[in-house]
PyMOL CGO cylinders between C-alpha atoms (Angstrom):
from pymol import cmd
from pymol.cgo import CYLINDER

trace = [
    CYLINDER, 0.00, 0.00, 0.00, 2.89, 2.35, 0.78, 0.3, 1, 1, 1, 1, 1, 1,
    CYLINDER, 2.89, 2.35, 0.78, 4.33, 1.93, -2.75, 0.3, 1, 1, 1, 1, 1, 1,
    CYLINDER, 4.33, 1.93, -2.75, 0.95, 2.77, -4.23, 0.3, 1, 1, 1, 1, 1, 1,
    CYLINDER, 0.95, 2.77, -4.23, 0.65, 5.94, -2.14, 0.3, 1, 1, 1, 1, 1, 1,
    CYLINDER, 0.65, 5.94, -2.14, 4.21, 6.96, -3.01, 0.3, 1, 1, 1, 1, 1, 1,
    CYLINDER, 4.21, 6.96, -3.01, 3.54, 6.45, -6.73, 0.3, 1, 1, 1, 1, 1, 1,
    CYLINDER, 3.54, 6.45, -6.73, 0.27, 8.35, -6.44, 0.3, 1, 1, 1, 1, 1, 1,
    CYLINDER, 0.27, 8.35, -6.44, 2.00, 11.25, -4.69, 0.3, 1, 1, 1, 1, 1, 1,
    CYLINDER, 2.00, 11.25, -4.69, 4.74, 11.35, -7.33, 0.3, 1, 1, 1, 1, 1, 1,
    CYLINDER, 4.74, 11.35, -7.33, 2.20, 11.34, -10.16, 0.3, 1, 1, 1, 1, 1, 1,
    CYLINDER, 2.20, 11.34, -10.16, 0.20, 14.08, -8.47, 0.3, 1, 1, 1, 1, 1, 1,
    CYLINDER, 0.20, 14.08, -8.47, 3.32, 16.18, -8.00, 0.3, 1, 1, 1, 1, 1, 1,
    CYLINDER, 3.32, 16.18, -8.00, 4.28, 15.73, -11.66, 0.3, 1, 1, 1, 1, 1, 1,
    CYLINDER, 4.28, 15.73, -11.66, 0.85, 16.94, -12.75, 0.3, 1, 1, 1, 1, 1, 1,
    CYLINDER, 0.85, 16.94, -12.75, 0.98, 19.91, -10.40, 0.3, 1, 1, 1, 1, 1, 1,
    CYLINDER, 0.98, 19.91, -10.40, 4.40, 21.05, -11.60, 0.3, 1, 1, 1, 1, 1, 1,
    CYLINDER, 4.40, 21.05, -11.60, 3.52, 20.63, -15.25, 0.3, 1, 1, 1, 1, 1, 1,
    CYLINDER, 3.52, 20.63, -15.25, 5.18, 17.35, -16.11, 0.3, 1, 1, 1, 1, 1, 1,
    CYLINDER, 5.18, 17.35, -16.11, 2.07, 15.24, -16.49, 0.3, 1, 1, 1, 1, 1, 1,
    CYLINDER, 2.07, 15.24, -16.49, -0.74, 14.77, -18.96, 0.3, 1, 1, 1, 1, 1, 1,
    CYLINDER, -0.74, 14.77, -18.96, -2.98, 17.35, -17.27, 0.3, 1, 1, 1, 1, 1, 1,
    CYLINDER, -2.98, 17.35, -17.27, -1.51, 20.18, -19.34, 0.3, 1, 1, 1, 1, 1, 1,
    CYLINDER, -1.51, 20.18, -19.34, -3.55, 20.88, -22.44, 0.3, 1, 1, 1, 1, 1, 1,
    CYLINDER, -3.55, 20.88, -22.44, -1.80, 21.28, -25.76, 0.3, 1, 1, 1, 1, 1, 1,
    CYLINDER, -1.80, 21.28, -25.76, -1.86, 24.75, -27.33, 0.3, 1, 1, 1, 1, 1, 1,
    CYLINDER, -1.86, 24.75, -27.33, -3.12, 24.86, -30.94, 0.3, 1, 1, 1, 1, 1, 1,
    CYLINDER, -3.12, 24.86, -30.94, -1.88, 28.44, -31.49, 0.3, 1, 1, 1, 1, 1, 1,
    CYLINDER, -1.88, 28.44, -31.49, 1.61, 27.49, -30.36, 0.3, 1, 1, 1, 1, 1, 1,
    CYLINDER, 1.61, 27.49, -30.36, 1.30, 24.32, -32.46, 0.3, 1, 1, 1, 1, 1, 1,
    CYLINDER, 1.30, 24.32, -32.46, 0.62, 26.39, -35.58, 0.3, 1, 1, 1, 1, 1, 1,
    CYLINDER, 0.62, 26.39, -35.58, 3.76, 28.44, -34.89, 0.3, 1, 1, 1, 1, 1, 1,
    CYLINDER, 3.76, 28.44, -34.89, 5.80, 25.24, -34.40, 0.3, 1, 1, 1, 1, 1, 1,
    CYLINDER, 5.80, 25.24, -34.40, 4.29, 23.72, -37.56, 0.3, 1, 1, 1, 1, 1, 1,
    CYLINDER, 4.29, 23.72, -37.56, 5.50, 26.74, -39.53, 0.3, 1, 1, 1, 1, 1, 1,
    CYLINDER, 5.50, 26.74, -39.53, 8.85, 27.06, -37.72, 0.3, 1, 1, 1, 1, 1, 1,
    CYLINDER, 8.85, 27.06, -37.72, 9.81, 23.42, -38.27, 0.3, 1, 1, 1, 1, 1, 1,
    CYLINDER, 9.81, 23.42, -38.27, 8.83, 23.55, -41.94, 0.3, 1, 1, 1, 1, 1, 1,
    CYLINDER, 8.83, 23.55, -41.94, 5.94, 21.06, -41.82, 0.3, 1, 1, 1, 1, 1, 1,
    CYLINDER, 5.94, 21.06, -41.82, 3.97, 23.36, -44.14, 0.3, 1, 1, 1, 1, 1, 1,
    CYLINDER, 3.97, 23.36, -44.14, 6.53, 22.92, -46.90, 0.3, 1, 1, 1, 1, 1, 1,
    CYLINDER, 6.53, 22.92, -46.90, 5.42, 19.36, -47.58, 0.3, 1, 1, 1, 1, 1, 1,
    CYLINDER, 5.42, 19.36, -47.58, 2.01, 19.12, -45.92, 0.3, 1, 1, 1, 1, 1, 1,
    CYLINDER, 2.01, 19.12, -45.92, 0.53, 22.55, -46.77, 0.3, 1, 1, 1, 1, 1, 1,
    CYLINDER, 0.53, 22.55, -46.77, -0.24, 25.42, -44.41, 0.3, 1, 1, 1, 1, 1, 1,
    CYLINDER, -0.24, 25.42, -44.41, -3.37, 23.77, -43.05, 0.3, 1, 1, 1, 1, 1, 1,
    CYLINDER, -3.37, 23.77, -43.05, -2.26, 20.15, -43.32, 0.3, 1, 1, 1, 1, 1, 1,
    CYLINDER, -2.26, 20.15, -43.32, -4.14, 19.66, -46.57, 0.3, 1, 1, 1, 1, 1, 1,
    CYLINDER, -4.14, 19.66, -46.57, -1.31, 17.64, -48.12, 0.3, 1, 1, 1, 1, 1, 1,
    CYLINDER, -1.31, 17.64, -48.12, 0.57, 18.12, -51.36, 0.3, 1, 1, 1, 1, 1, 1,
    CYLINDER, 0.57, 18.12, -51.36, 2.62, 16.18, -53.87, 0.3, 1, 1, 1, 1, 1, 1,
    CYLINDER, 2.62, 16.18, -53.87, 5.47, 16.07, -51.35, 0.3, 1, 1, 1, 1, 1, 1,
    CYLINDER, 5.47, 16.07, -51.35, 3.53, 15.05, -48.23, 0.3, 1, 1, 1, 1, 1, 1,
    CYLINDER, 3.53, 15.05, -48.23, 0.23, 13.43, -47.26, 0.3, 1, 1, 1, 1, 1, 1,
    CYLINDER, 0.23, 13.43, -47.26, -2.81, 15.17, -45.79, 0.3, 1, 1, 1, 1, 1, 1,
    CYLINDER, -2.81, 15.17, -45.79, -2.57, 15.56, -42.02, 0.3, 1, 1, 1, 1, 1, 1,
    CYLINDER, -2.57, 15.56, -42.02, -5.77, 17.44, -41.25, 0.3, 1, 1, 1, 1, 1, 1,
    CYLINDER, -5.77, 17.44, -41.25, -8.60, 17.51, -40.52, 0.3, 1, 1, 1, 1, 1, 1,
    CYLINDER, -8.60, 17.51, -40.52, -8.81, 14.44, -38.33, 0.3, 1, 1, 1, 1, 1, 1,
    CYLINDER, -8.81, 14.44, -38.33, -5.12, 13.66, -37.79, 0.3, 1, 1, 1, 1, 1, 1,
    CYLINDER, -5.12, 13.66, -37.79, -4.05, 10.21, -36.64, 0.3, 1, 1, 1, 1, 1, 1,
    CYLINDER, -4.05, 10.21, -36.64, -4.02, 9.72, -32.83, 0.3, 1, 1, 1, 1, 1, 1,
    CYLINDER, -4.02, 9.72, -32.83, -1.29, 11.58, -30.96, 0.3, 1, 1, 1, 1, 1, 1,
    CYLINDER, -1.29, 11.58, -30.96, 0.55, 8.40, -29.93, 0.3, 1, 1, 1, 1, 1, 1,
    CYLINDER, 0.55, 8.40, -29.93, 0.78, 7.17, -33.54, 0.3, 1, 1, 1, 1, 1, 1,
    CYLINDER, 0.78, 7.17, -33.54, 1.69, 10.66, -34.73, 0.3, 1, 1, 1, 1, 1, 1,
    CYLINDER, 1.69, 10.66, -34.73, 4.51, 10.91, -32.17, 0.3, 1, 1, 1, 1, 1, 1,
    CYLINDER, 4.51, 10.91, -32.17, 5.84, 7.44, -32.92, 0.3, 1, 1, 1, 1, 1, 1,
    CYLINDER, 5.84, 7.44, -32.92, 5.95, 8.12, -36.64, 0.3, 1, 1, 1, 1, 1, 1,
    CYLINDER, 5.95, 8.12, -36.64, 7.63, 11.52, -36.23, 0.3, 1, 1, 1, 1, 1, 1,
    CYLINDER, 7.63, 11.52, -36.23, 10.27, 10.10, -33.90, 0.3, 1, 1, 1, 1, 1, 1,
    CYLINDER, 10.27, 10.10, -33.90, 11.10, 6.92, -35.86, 0.3, 1, 1, 1, 1, 1, 1,
    CYLINDER, 11.10, 6.92, -35.86, 10.29, 7.46, -39.53, 0.3, 1, 1, 1, 1, 1, 1,
    CYLINDER, 10.29, 7.46, -39.53, 12.78, 6.13, -42.04, 0.3, 1, 1, 1, 1, 1, 1,
    CYLINDER, 12.78, 6.13, -42.04, 10.89, 7.34, -45.08, 0.3, 1, 1, 1, 1, 1, 1,
    CYLINDER, 10.89, 7.34, -45.08, 11.42, 10.50, -47.15, 0.3, 1, 1, 1, 1, 1, 1,
    CYLINDER, 11.42, 10.50, -47.15, 10.53, 12.61, -44.11, 0.3, 1, 1, 1, 1, 1, 1,
    CYLINDER, 10.53, 12.61, -44.11, 13.36, 12.99, -41.60, 0.3, 1, 1, 1, 1, 1, 1,
    CYLINDER, 13.36, 12.99, -41.60, 12.70, 11.86, -38.03, 0.3, 1, 1, 1, 1, 1, 1,
    CYLINDER, 12.70, 11.86, -38.03, 12.20, 14.63, -35.51, 0.3, 1, 1, 1, 1, 1, 1,
    CYLINDER, 12.20, 14.63, -35.51, 14.00, 13.57, -32.35, 0.3, 1, 1, 1, 1, 1, 1,
    CYLINDER, 14.00, 13.57, -32.35, 13.07, 15.11, -29.01, 0.3, 1, 1, 1, 1, 1, 1,
    CYLINDER, 13.07, 15.11, -29.01, 16.20, 17.29, -29.11, 0.3, 1, 1, 1, 1, 1, 1,
    CYLINDER, 16.20, 17.29, -29.11, 14.72, 19.03, -32.18, 0.3, 1, 1, 1, 1, 1, 1,
    CYLINDER, 14.72, 19.03, -32.18, 11.01, 18.89, -31.38, 0.3, 1, 1, 1, 1, 1, 1,
    CYLINDER, 11.01, 18.89, -31.38, 10.02, 18.50, -27.73, 0.3, 1, 1, 1, 1, 1, 1,
    CYLINDER, 10.02, 18.50, -27.73, 7.11, 16.30, -26.70, 0.3, 1, 1, 1, 1, 1, 1,
    CYLINDER, 7.11, 16.30, -26.70, 5.21, 19.44, -25.72, 0.3, 1, 1, 1, 1, 1, 1,
    CYLINDER, 5.21, 19.44, -25.72, 5.79, 21.04, -29.13, 0.3, 1, 1, 1, 1, 1, 1,
    CYLINDER, 5.79, 21.04, -29.13, 4.77, 17.81, -30.82, 0.3, 1, 1, 1, 1, 1, 1,
    CYLINDER, 4.77, 17.81, -30.82, 1.53, 17.75, -28.81, 0.3, 1, 1, 1, 1, 1, 1,
    CYLINDER, 1.53, 17.75, -28.81, 0.93, 21.41, -29.70, 0.3, 1, 1, 1, 1, 1, 1,
    CYLINDER, 0.93, 21.41, -29.70, 1.38, 20.65, -33.42, 0.3, 1, 1, 1, 1, 1, 1,
    CYLINDER, 1.38, 20.65, -33.42, -1.08, 17.78, -33.09, 0.3, 1, 1, 1, 1, 1, 1,
    CYLINDER, -1.08, 17.78, -33.09, -3.53, 20.12, -31.33, 0.3, 1, 1, 1, 1, 1, 1,
    CYLINDER, -3.53, 20.12, -31.33, -3.16, 22.58, -34.22, 0.3, 1, 1, 1, 1, 1, 1,
    CYLINDER, -3.16, 22.58, -34.22, -3.94, 19.83, -36.73, 0.3, 1, 1, 1, 1, 1, 1,
    CYLINDER, -3.94, 19.83, -36.73, -6.96, 18.79, -34.65, 0.3, 1, 1, 1, 1, 1, 1,
    CYLINDER, -6.96, 18.79, -34.65, -8.19, 22.40, -34.59, 0.3, 1, 1, 1, 1, 1, 1,
    CYLINDER, -8.19, 22.40, -34.59, -8.36, 22.70, -38.37, 0.3, 1, 1, 1, 1, 1, 1,
    CYLINDER, -8.36, 22.70, -38.37, -12.03, 22.51, -39.38, 0.3, 1, 1, 1, 1, 1, 1,
    CYLINDER, -12.03, 22.51, -39.38, -13.34, 20.17, -42.02, 0.3, 1, 1, 1, 1, 1, 1,
    CYLINDER, -13.34, 20.17, -42.02, -13.95, 21.82, -45.38, 0.3, 1, 1, 1, 1, 1, 1,
    CYLINDER, -13.95, 21.82, -45.38, -17.56, 22.59, -46.30, 0.3, 1, 1, 1, 1, 1, 1,
    CYLINDER, -17.56, 22.59, -46.30, -19.56, 19.84, -47.92, 0.3, 1, 1, 1, 1, 1, 1,
    CYLINDER, -19.56, 19.84, -47.92, -19.40, 19.97, -51.71, 0.3, 1, 1, 1, 1, 1, 1,
    CYLINDER, -19.40, 19.97, -51.71, -23.19, 20.25, -51.81, 0.3, 1, 1, 1, 1, 1, 1,
    CYLINDER, -23.19, 20.25, -51.81, -22.98, 23.57, -49.96, 0.3, 1, 1, 1, 1, 1, 1,
    CYLINDER, -22.98, 23.57, -49.96, -20.68, 25.25, -52.51, 0.3, 1, 1, 1, 1, 1, 1,
    CYLINDER, -20.68, 25.25, -52.51, -22.92, 26.73, -55.24, 0.3, 1, 1, 1, 1, 1, 1,
    CYLINDER, -22.92, 26.73, -55.24, -20.26, 26.95, -57.95, 0.3, 1, 1, 1, 1, 1, 1,
    CYLINDER, -20.26, 26.95, -57.95, -19.65, 23.22, -57.67, 0.3, 1, 1, 1, 1, 1, 1,
    CYLINDER, -19.65, 23.22, -57.67, -23.34, 22.43, -58.08, 0.3, 1, 1, 1, 1, 1, 1,
    CYLINDER, -23.34, 22.43, -58.08, -24.52, 23.88, -61.39, 0.3, 1, 1, 1, 1, 1, 1,
]
cmd.load_cgo(trace, "trace")
């Protein structure tokens, strides 16, 4: 029981001092990081994708999968190690991608419906 209480106290302290999952990611900061780290160059300014990179938004893959891919990719995209992109910045970028709204339905765009 003592180990459990010690672990619970440590987890609570980590959350209180900002080292736990209780901190919410910041989409505005994520947009700045997305631009600063050059993500827009391949994925477009709003994650829409391009010839050089796939669509990331709206509805990005789950954060855990996103982080794993960014940290370990061996494809055309270079891996972004934690020394380059912190876990907090990565979560902020993911929050930015989640904040991008879905485009309007084709049926609601008059010029596309003659």
